[in-house]
C-alpha positions, 0 to 999 in steps of 0.5 A, a space after each residue: 500458462 498464465 493469461 498475458 493480461 494477468 501478467 500485465 495487471 501484476 506488473 502494473 501494480 508493482 512497477 509500472 503504475 504503482 500507486 504510490 509512485 506514479 499516482 501518488 495515492 495512499 502517501 498519508 500512511 506511507 509517511 506515518 508508519 514507515 519508521 519502523 520496517 515491522 510496522 510497514 509490513 504489517 500495514 502493507 499486508 493489511 492493506 493488500 488483503 483489504 484491497 484484494 478482497 474488496 475488489 474480489 467482492 466488488 467485482 463478484 457483485 457488480 452486476 446486482 448493484 444499483 448504479 446509484 448506491 454503488 459507492 456506498 456499497 462498496 465503501 460498506 465492502 471495505 468497511 467490512 474488510 478493515 474491522 476484521 483486519 482491525 479485530 485481528 491485530 487487536 486479538 493477536 497483535 495487540 502491540 501492533 495495533 497500538 503502534 499503527 493507532 487509527 491508520 488501520 481504521 483510516 484503510 477505509 479512506 485510502 484511496 488505493 482501495 476506492 480507485 481499483 475498485 472504480 478503475 477496474 473491479 467494476 468492469 473486470 471479472 472477480 479473479 482479474 480483480 483480486 489479482 489487481 487489488 493484490 498487485 496494487 497492495 503489494 506495489 504500496 508495501 513495497 514501497 512502505 518497506 524501501 522508505 522504512 529500511 532506509 528510515 530504521 536504519 538510519 533513525 534507529 540503527 536496525 532492521 526489523 527491530 535488530 539492531 545492526 549498528 554499533 553503540 557509537 552509531 548516531 540516529 538521524 533524528 529527523 529519519 524518525 520524524 514524518 518529514 524524514 518519510 517525505 524526503 525519502 518518498 520524494 526522492 523515489 518518486 523523482 528517481 522512478 518518474 525521471 526513468 520513466 519519461 527517460 524511457 519514453 523518449 528513448 522508444 520514441 
């Protein structure tokens, strides 16, 4: 039977404490790569890989890491995993690597990864830290896919590159541009936070 605490870890990352919706972190890439669902999916999987394994590694060596160089060690670990992702994309998915451009390298500076390392991995067991990092990454991916679903349909008339709208469809140019992501993300955040506040008031 699964540990109830681990269920909470997963639920927090996906829903109750989603890093993009509630913590408002990691939104730069959410605005930049969500014009196509495939881009969002690959970016989300990459971040989930880096966040999960970084948290696992940081947790595994936390007792041996001197406090005064803790942050440098964390950045070094994160950088190694990001480099692995970058090499993989360039070797096996060169077109996707070009499409994502510098945003893969910028995963190193994504606040979600360092946030989970500092908030969870440095004080919890490796497996729990792995779950926490993966859940946060998956929560991030879900938001990216939700935004890109709307943007790709309205901007290109397609889903994952497959055309679903008729040829007469008039594309929404705004949805192709970063401001389109900003408006959609703002609506998601407004709805989710309003619903959360409503639930909290109902409990009182």
